[in-house]
C-alpha positions in Angstrom: 0.0 0.0 0.0 1.2 3.5 -0.8 1.5 6.0 1.9 2.2 9.7 2.4 4.4 10.5 5.3 7.0 12.8 6.7 9.3 14.5 4.2 13.1 14.5 4.0 13.4 17.4 1.6 12.5 20.7 3.4 8.8 21.6 2.7 8.1 18.5 0.7 5.5 15.7 0.9 6.6 12.1 1.0 4.9 9.4 -1.1 6.1 5.8 -0.6 5.2 3.6 -3.6 7.8 0.9 -3.1 6.4 -2.5 -4.2 4.2 -0.9 -6.9 4.7 -1.4 -10.6 3.7 0.6 -13.7 1.2 1.9 -14.4 0.2 2.1 -10.7 3.4 4.0 -9.9 2.2 7.0 -12.0 -1.4 6.7 -10.8 -0.4 7.0 -7.1 2.0 9.8 -8.0 -0.6 11.7 -10.0 -3.2 11.4 -7.2 -0.7 12.8 -4.7 0.3 15.7 -7.0 -3.3 16.6 -7.5 -3.6 17.3 -3.7 -0.6 19.7 -3.7 -0.5 23.4 -4.4 1.5 24.7 -7.3 5.3 24.8 -6.5 5.2 22.2 -3.8 7.7 19.3 -3.9 6.7 15.6 -3.8 9.3 13.1 -2.8 8.4 9.7 -4.3 10.1 6.7 -2.8 10.1 3.8 -5.4 11.8 0.6 -6.3 10.5 -0.2 -9.8 13.2 0.8 -12.4 10.8 1.5 -15.3 9.1 4.1 -13.2 12.2 6.2 -13.2 11.5 7.0 -16.9 7.7 6.6 -17.0 6.7 8.9 -14.1 8.7 12.0 -15.3 7.5 11.5 -18.9 3.9 11.1 -17.9 4.1 14.2 -15.6 5.6 16.2 -18.4 3.1 15.0 -21.0 0.2 15.9 -18.6 1.9 19.1 -17.5 1.4 18.3 -13.8 5.0 18.2 -12.5 8.6 18.7 -13.4 11.4 16.3 -12.4 14.0 18.0 -10.1 16.2 15.1 -9.2 16.5 11.4 -8.7 18.5 10.1 -5.8 19.6 6.5 -5.4 19.1 5.1 -1.9 22.0 3.0 -0.6 20.3 -0.1 0.6 20.5 -3.9 -0.1 18.1 -3.5 -3.0 17.6 -0.9 -5.8 15.5 2.1 -4.5 15.3 5.7 -5.4 13.8 9.0 -4.3 12.3 11.1 -7.1 11.8 14.8 -6.5 8.9 16.3 -8.4 7.7 19.9 -8.4 4.0 20.5 -8.9 3.3 22.7 -11.9 
């Protein structure tokens, strides 16, 4: 299950979609972005490699967010934090 929690990036909202696959990764991200005011940062925690390409492309196509950064988490499995800014 996805969850929204405490942010690590100052003033951001945290969305944890680890364990989700496409297209659900974008669906959960879009729903979270729709709740945010323009300019707010969404931190998306994910572990599905294809989503690293699909989420930013879909956000750009739908003009809902811009990709700021992707950070790799150093853990025993591949995980990333994607920073998106609501447009």
